[in-house]
PDB file with SEQRES, HELIX, SHEET and CRYST1 records, atoms N, CA, C and O in Angstrom:
SEQRES   1 A   49  MET ARG ARG ASP ASP GLY ASP ALA ASP ALA ASP ASP PHE          
SEQRES   2 A   49  PHE ASP TYR LEU ASP LEU PHE ALA ALA GLY ASP PRO ASP          
SEQRES   3 A   49  ALA ASP LEU ASP GLY ASP ARG ASP ALA ASP ASP PHE PHE          
SEQRES   4 A   49  THR TYR LEU ASP LEU PHE ALA GLN GLY CYS                      
HELIX    1 AA1 ALA A   10  ALA A   22  1                                  13    
HELIX    2 AA2 PRO A   25  ALA A   27  5                                   3    
HELIX    3 AA3 ASP A   36  ALA A   46  1                                  11    
CRYST1    1.000    1.000    1.000  90.00  90.00  90.00 P 1           1          
ATOM      1  N   MET A   1       1.217  -1.122   3.476  1.00  0.00           N  
ATOM      2  CA  MET A   1       1.676  -2.436   3.790  1.00  0.00           C  
ATOM      3  C   MET A   1       3.186  -2.371   3.928  1.00  0.00           C  
ATOM      4  O   MET A   1       3.888  -1.743   3.136  1.00  0.00           O  
ATOM      5  N   ARG A   2       3.646  -3.033   4.950  1.00  0.00           N  
ATOM      6  CA  ARG A   2       5.095  -3.087   5.149  1.00  0.00           C  
ATOM      7  C   ARG A   2       5.514  -4.484   5.503  1.00  0.00           C  
ATOM      8  O   ARG A   2       4.844  -5.191   6.256  1.00  0.00           O  
ATOM      9  N   ARG A   3       6.610  -4.854   4.958  1.00  0.00           N  
ATOM     10  CA  ARG A   3       7.237  -6.079   5.455  1.00  0.00           C  
ATOM     11  C   ARG A   3       7.841  -5.712   6.801  1.00  0.00           C  
ATOM     12  O   ARG A   3       8.201  -4.558   7.030  1.00  0.00           O  
ATOM     13  N   ASP A   4       7.949  -6.653   7.656  1.00  0.00           N  
ATOM     14  CA  ASP A   4       8.462  -6.372   8.996  1.00  0.00           C  
ATOM     15  C   ASP A   4       9.982  -6.382   9.056  1.00  0.00           C  
ATOM     16  O   ASP A   4      10.580  -6.937   9.978  1.00  0.00           O  
ATOM     17  N   ASP A   5      10.600  -5.756   8.050  1.00  0.00           N  
ATOM     18  CA  ASP A   5      12.057  -5.693   8.054  1.00  0.00           C  
ATOM     19  C   ASP A   5      12.563  -4.309   8.445  1.00  0.00           C  
ATOM     20  O   ASP A   5      13.772  -4.082   8.492  1.00  0.00           O  
ATOM     21  N   GLY A   6      11.644  -3.381   8.725  1.00  0.00           N  
ATOM     22  CA  GLY A   6      12.040  -2.055   9.163  1.00  0.00           C  
ATOM     23  C   GLY A   6      12.338  -1.072   8.047  1.00  0.00           C  
ATOM     24  O   GLY A   6      12.610   0.098   8.316  1.00  0.00           O  
ATOM     25  N   ASP A   7      12.295  -1.515   6.813  1.00  0.00           N  
ATOM     26  CA  ASP A   7      12.588  -0.644   5.682  1.00  0.00           C  
ATOM     27  C   ASP A   7      11.334  -0.433   4.842  1.00  0.00           C  
ATOM     28  O   ASP A   7      10.556  -1.363   4.628  1.00  0.00           O  
ATOM     29  N   ALA A   8      11.144   0.791   4.369  1.00  0.00           N  
ATOM     30  CA  ALA A   8      10.117   1.075   3.363  1.00  0.00           C  
ATOM     31  C   ALA A   8      10.844   1.082   2.025  1.00  0.00           C  
ATOM     32  O   ALA A   8      11.524   2.047   1.680  1.00  0.00           O  
ATOM     33  N   ASP A   9      10.691  -0.003   1.282  1.00  0.00           N  
ATOM     34  CA  ASP A   9      11.452  -0.125   0.045  1.00  0.00           C  
ATOM     35  C   ASP A   9      10.569  -0.665  -1.074  1.00  0.00           C  
ATOM     36  O   ASP A   9       9.355  -0.797  -0.916  1.00  0.00           O  
ATOM     37  N   ALA A  10      11.194  -0.972  -2.199  1.00  0.00           N  
ATOM     38  CA  ALA A  10      10.451  -1.426  -3.377  1.00  0.00           C  
ATOM     39  C   ALA A  10       9.646  -2.686  -3.088  1.00  0.00           C  
ATOM     40  O   ALA A  10       8.571  -2.869  -3.659  1.00  0.00           O  
ATOM     41  N   ASP A  11      10.140  -3.554  -2.218  1.00  0.00           N  
ATOM     42  CA  ASP A  11       9.385  -4.763  -1.874  1.00  0.00           C  
ATOM     43  C   ASP A  11       8.031  -4.395  -1.269  1.00  0.00           C  
ATOM     44  O   ASP A  11       7.015  -5.011  -1.591  1.00  0.00           O  
ATOM     45  N   ASP A  12       8.021  -3.397  -0.398  1.00  0.00           N  
ATOM     46  CA  ASP A  12       6.765  -2.952   0.212  1.00  0.00           C  
ATOM     47  C   ASP A  12       5.817  -2.393  -0.837  1.00  0.00           C  
ATOM     48  O   ASP A  12       4.619  -2.676  -0.826  1.00  0.00           O  
ATOM     49  N   PHE A  13       6.372  -1.596  -1.741  1.00  0.00           N  
ATOM     50  CA  PHE A  13       5.549  -1.005  -2.798  1.00  0.00           C  
ATOM     51  C   PHE A  13       4.907  -2.095  -3.655  1.00  0.00           C  
ATOM     52  O   PHE A  13       3.707  -2.044  -3.926  1.00  0.00           O  
ATOM     53  N   PHE A  14       5.692  -3.067  -4.078  1.00  0.00           N  
ATOM     54  CA  PHE A  14       5.143  -4.116  -4.937  1.00  0.00           C  
ATOM     55  C   PHE A  14       4.206  -5.051  -4.176  1.00  0.00           C  
ATOM     56  O   PHE A  14       3.255  -5.576  -4.756  1.00  0.00           O  
ATOM     57  N   ASP A  15       4.459  -5.264  -2.895  1.00  0.00           N  
ATOM     58  CA  ASP A  15       3.511  -6.041  -2.079  1.00  0.00           C  
ATOM     59  C   ASP A  15       2.152  -5.341  -2.063  1.00  0.00           C  
ATOM     60  O   ASP A  15       1.117  -5.975  -2.267  1.00  0.00           O  
ATOM     61  N   TYR A  16       2.166  -4.030  -1.818  1.00  0.00           N  
ATOM     62  CA  TYR A  16       0.907  -3.289  -1.801  1.00  0.00           C  
ATOM     63  C   TYR A  16       0.245  -3.314  -3.177  1.00  0.00           C  
ATOM     64  O   TYR A  16      -0.963  -3.528  -3.280  1.00  0.00           O  
ATOM     65  N   LEU A  17       1.013  -3.103  -4.209  1.00  0.00           N  
ATOM     66  CA  LEU A  17       0.467  -3.093  -5.565  1.00  0.00           C  
ATOM     67  C   LEU A  17      -0.214  -4.422  -5.889  1.00  0.00           C  
ATOM     68  O   LEU A  17      -1.279  -4.438  -6.506  1.00  0.00           O  
ATOM     69  N   ASP A  18       0.392  -5.529  -5.479  1.00  0.00           N  
ATOM     70  CA  ASP A  18      -0.221  -6.844  -5.686  1.00  0.00           C  
ATOM     71  C   ASP A  18      -1.558  -6.944  -4.951  1.00  0.00           C  
ATOM     72  O   ASP A  18      -2.542  -7.428  -5.510  1.00  0.00           O  
ATOM     73  N   LEU A  19      -1.590  -6.488  -3.707  1.00  0.00           N  
ATOM     74  CA  LEU A  19      -2.835  -6.522  -2.936  1.00  0.00           C  
ATOM     75  C   LEU A  19      -3.903  -5.649  -3.593  1.00  0.00           C  
ATOM     76  O   LEU A  19      -5.056  -6.057  -3.730  1.00  0.00           O  
ATOM     77  N   PHE A  20      -3.505  -4.457  -3.990  1.00  0.00           N  
ATOM     78  CA  PHE A  20      -4.439  -3.517  -4.603  1.00  0.00           C  
ATOM     79  C   PHE A  20      -5.010  -4.089  -5.900  1.00  0.00           C  
ATOM     80  O   PHE A  20      -6.220  -4.041  -6.123  1.00  0.00           O  
ATOM     81  N   ALA A  21      -4.144  -4.628  -6.749  1.00  0.00           N  
ATOM     82  CA  ALA A  21      -4.578  -5.177  -8.035  1.00  0.00           C  
ATOM     83  C   ALA A  21      -5.513  -6.370  -7.850  1.00  0.00           C  
ATOM     84  O   ALA A  21      -6.403  -6.600  -8.668  1.00  0.00           O  
ATOM     85  N   ALA A  22      -5.308  -7.120  -6.780  1.00  0.00           N  
ATOM     86  CA  ALA A  22      -6.138  -8.290  -6.513  1.00  0.00           C  
ATOM     87  C   ALA A  22      -7.460  -7.928  -5.825  1.00  0.00           C  
ATOM     88  O   ALA A  22      -8.317  -8.789  -5.628  1.00  0.00           O  
ATOM     89  N   GLY A  23      -7.618  -6.649  -5.463  1.00  0.00           N  
ATOM     90  CA  GLY A  23      -8.827  -6.237  -4.752  1.00  0.00           C  
ATOM     91  C   GLY A  23      -8.867  -6.721  -3.316  1.00  0.00           C  
ATOM     92  O   GLY A  23      -9.938  -6.825  -2.717  1.00  0.00           O  
ATOM     93  N   ASP A  24      -7.697  -7.015  -2.765  1.00  0.00           N  
ATOM     94  CA  ASP A  24      -7.602  -7.514  -1.394  1.00  0.00           C  
ATOM     95  C   ASP A  24      -8.063  -6.427  -0.413  1.00  0.00           C  
ATOM     96  O   ASP A  24      -7.653  -5.273  -0.542  1.00  0.00           O  
ATOM     97  N   PRO A  25      -8.897  -6.774   0.552  1.00  0.00           N  
ATOM     98  CA  PRO A  25      -9.364  -5.785   1.533  1.00  0.00           C  
ATOM     99  C   PRO A  25      -8.232  -5.140   2.323  1.00  0.00           C  
ATOM    100  O   PRO A  25      -8.401  -4.030   2.829  1.00  0.00           O  
ATOM    101  N   ASP A  26      -7.082  -5.801   2.443  1.00  0.00           N  
ATOM    102  CA  ASP A  26      -5.950  -5.197   3.149  1.00  0.00           C  
ATOM    103  C   ASP A  26      -5.392  -3.987   2.416  1.00  0.00           C  
ATOM    104  O   ASP A  26      -4.663  -3.193   3.010  1.00  0.00           O  
ATOM    105  N   ALA A  27      -5.715  -3.833   1.152  1.00  0.00           N  
ATOM    106  CA  ALA A  27      -5.245  -2.682   0.381  1.00  0.00           C  
ATOM    107  C   ALA A  27      -6.182  -1.485   0.520  1.00  0.00           C  
ATOM    108  O   ALA A  27      -5.883  -0.399   0.022  1.00  0.00           O  
ATOM    109  N   ASP A  28      -7.308  -1.679   1.190  1.00  0.00           N  
ATOM    110  CA  ASP A  28      -8.278  -0.601   1.382  1.00  0.00           C  
ATOM    111  C   ASP A  28      -7.847   0.235   2.575  1.00  0.00           C  
ATOM    112  O   ASP A  28      -7.996  -0.192   3.720  1.00  0.00           O  
ATOM    113  N   LEU A  29      -7.316   1.420   2.315  1.00  0.00           N  
ATOM    114  CA  LEU A  29      -6.749   2.245   3.372  1.00  0.00           C  
ATOM    115  C   LEU A  29      -7.731   3.241   3.978  1.00  0.00           C  
ATOM    116  O   LEU A  29      -7.471   3.791   5.048  1.00  0.00           O  
ATOM    117  N   ASP A  30      -8.850   3.476   3.308  1.00  0.00           N  
ATOM    118  CA  ASP A  30      -9.775   4.482   3.840  1.00  0.00           C  
ATOM    119  C   ASP A  30     -11.236   4.029   3.875  1.00  0.00           C  
ATOM    120  O   ASP A  30     -12.135   4.841   4.095  1.00  0.00           O  
ATOM    121  N   GLY A  31     -11.467   2.751   3.661  1.00  0.00           N  
ATOM    122  CA  GLY A  31     -12.808   2.202   3.820  1.00  0.00           C  
ATOM    123  C   GLY A  31     -13.729   2.286   2.628  1.00  0.00           C  
ATOM    124  O   GLY A  31     -14.899   1.921   2.737  1.00  0.00           O  
ATOM    125  N   ASP A  32     -13.239   2.759   1.483  1.00  0.00           N  
ATOM    126  CA  ASP A  32     -14.140   2.870   0.341  1.00  0.00           C  
ATOM    127  C   ASP A  32     -13.717   2.069  -0.887  1.00  0.00           C  
ATOM    128  O   ASP A  32     -14.425   2.062  -1.893  1.00  0.00           O  
ATOM    129  N   ARG A  33     -12.585   1.405  -0.814  1.00  0.00           N  
ATOM    130  CA  ARG A  33     -12.085   0.519  -1.877  1.00  0.00           C  
ATOM    131  C   ARG A  33     -12.110   1.162  -3.262  1.00  0.00           C  
ATOM    132  O   ARG A  33     -12.766   0.661  -4.176  1.00  0.00           O  
ATOM    133  N   ASP A  34     -11.394   2.272  -3.409  1.00  0.00           N  
ATOM    134  CA  ASP A  34     -11.304   2.924  -4.709  1.00  0.00           C  
ATOM    135  C   ASP A  34      -9.854   3.297  -5.014  1.00  0.00           C  
ATOM    136  O   ASP A  34      -8.946   2.983  -4.245  1.00  0.00           O  
ATOM    137  N   ALA A  35      -9.651   3.965  -6.137  1.00  0.00           N  
ATOM    138  CA  ALA A  35      -8.297   4.318  -6.577  1.00  0.00           C  
ATOM    139  C   ALA A  35      -7.591   5.251  -5.602  1.00  0.00           C  
ATOM    140  O   ALA A  35      -6.361   5.313  -5.592  1.00  0.00           O  
ATOM    141  N   ASP A  36      -8.347   5.976  -4.782  1.00  0.00           N  
ATOM    142  CA  ASP A  36      -7.710   6.863  -3.805  1.00  0.00           C  
ATOM    143  C   ASP A  36      -6.833   6.083  -2.829  1.00  0.00           C  
ATOM    144  O   ASP A  36      -5.874   6.631  -2.286  1.00  0.00           O  
ATOM    145  N   ASP A  37      -7.151   4.817  -2.602  1.00  0.00           N  
ATOM    146  CA  ASP A  37      -6.315   3.998  -1.718  1.00  0.00           C  
ATOM    147  C   ASP A  37      -4.892   3.905  -2.258  1.00  0.00           C  
ATOM    148  O   ASP A  37      -3.928   3.975  -1.496  1.00  0.00           O  
ATOM    149  N   PHE A  38      -4.765   3.749  -3.554  1.00  0.00           N  
ATOM    150  CA  PHE A  38      -3.437   3.665  -4.160  1.00  0.00           C  
ATOM    151  C   PHE A  38      -2.672   4.974  -3.954  1.00  0.00           C  
ATOM    152  O   PHE A  38      -1.493   4.961  -3.601  1.00  0.00           O  
ATOM    153  N   PHE A  39      -3.347   6.096  -4.175  1.00  0.00           N  
ATOM    154  CA  PHE A  39      -2.675   7.388  -4.016  1.00  0.00           C  
ATOM    155  C   PHE A  39      -2.362   7.678  -2.550  1.00  0.00           C  
ATOM    156  O   PHE A  39      -1.347   8.304  -2.246  1.00  0.00           O  
ATOM    157  N   THR A  40      -3.215   7.233  -1.654  1.00  0.00           N  
ATOM    158  CA  THR A  40      -2.932   7.366  -0.228  1.00  0.00           C  
ATOM    159  C   THR A  40      -1.696   6.558   0.124  1.00  0.00           C  
ATOM    160  O   THR A  40      -0.834   7.026   0.868  1.00  0.00           O  
ATOM    161  N   TYR A  41      -1.606   5.334  -0.415  1.00  0.00           N  
ATOM    162  CA  TYR A  41      -0.427   4.521  -0.160  1.00  0.00           C  
ATOM    163  C   TYR A  41       0.834   5.193  -0.707  1.00  0.00           C  
ATOM    164  O   TYR A  41       1.872   5.200  -0.047  1.00  0.00           O  
ATOM    165  N   LEU A  42       0.743   5.752  -1.902  1.00  0.00           N  
ATOM    166  CA  LEU A  42       1.917   6.444  -2.461  1.00  0.00           C  
ATOM    167  C   LEU A  42       2.387   7.567  -1.540  1.00  0.00           C  
ATOM    168  O   LEU A  42       3.588   7.742  -1.332  1.00  0.00           O  
ATOM    169  N   ASP A  43       1.443   8.327  -0.992  1.00  0.00           N  
ATOM    170  CA  ASP A  43       1.811   9.395  -0.045  1.00  0.00           C  
ATOM    171  C   ASP A  43       2.505   8.814   1.196  1.00  0.00           C  
ATOM    172  O   ASP A  43       3.533   9.323   1.641  1.00  0.00           O  
ATOM    173  N   LEU A  44       1.920   7.741   1.741  1.00  0.00           N  
ATOM    174  CA  LEU A  44       2.516   7.107   2.917  1.00  0.00           C  
ATOM    175  C   LEU A  44       3.894   6.534   2.598  1.00  0.00           C  
ATOM    176  O   LEU A  44       4.826   6.660   3.393  1.00  0.00           O  
ATOM    177  N   PHE A  45       4.013   5.914   1.446  1.00  0.00           N  
ATOM    178  CA  PHE A  45       5.293   5.324   1.037  1.00  0.00           C  
ATOM    179  C   PHE A  45       6.355   6.416   0.898  1.00  0.00           C  
ATOM    180  O   PHE A  45       7.494   6.228   1.326  1.00  0.00           O  
ATOM    181  N   ALA A  46       5.995   7.540   0.310  1.00  0.00           N  
ATOM    182  CA  ALA A  46       6.939   8.641   0.133  1.00  0.00           C  
ATOM    183  C   ALA A  46       7.410   9.195   1.488  1.00  0.00           C  
ATOM    184  O   ALA A  46       8.507   9.742   1.594  1.00  0.00           O  
ATOM    185  N   GLN A  47       6.571   9.046   2.512  1.00  0.00           N  
ATOM    186  CA  GLN A  47       6.926   9.510   3.853  1.00  0.00           C  
ATOM    187  C   GLN A  47       7.672   8.438   4.648  1.00  0.00           C  
ATOM    188  O   GLN A  47       8.059   8.666   5.794  1.00  0.00           O  
ATOM    189  N   GLY A  48       7.869   7.281   4.042  1.00  0.00           N  
ATOM    190  CA  GLY A  48       8.555   6.186   4.716  1.00  0.00           C  
ATOM    191  C   GLY A  48       7.611   5.264   5.467  1.00  0.00           C  
ATOM    192  O   GLY A  48       8.020   4.539   6.375  1.00  0.00           O  
ATOM    193  N   CYS A  49       6.328   5.301   5.071  1.00  0.00           N  
ATOM    194  CA  CYS A  49       5.272   4.502   5.723  1.00  0.00           C  
ATOM    195  C   CYS A  49       5.282   4.824   7.165  1.00  0.00           C  
ATOM    196  O   CYS A  49       4.483   4.277   7.925  1.00  0.00           O  
TER     197      CYS A  49                                                      
END                                                                             
């Protein structure tokens, strides 16, 4: 998840974390809705999304 400000920053991380914690389908990155989605997001975030 990214805000449309062009930066991958803490706001993006916390936005995703909120979605993930709420079980929001937008946080499902690979179609199986499990903890791997969080780790996939961390990898993407580390690469700058």
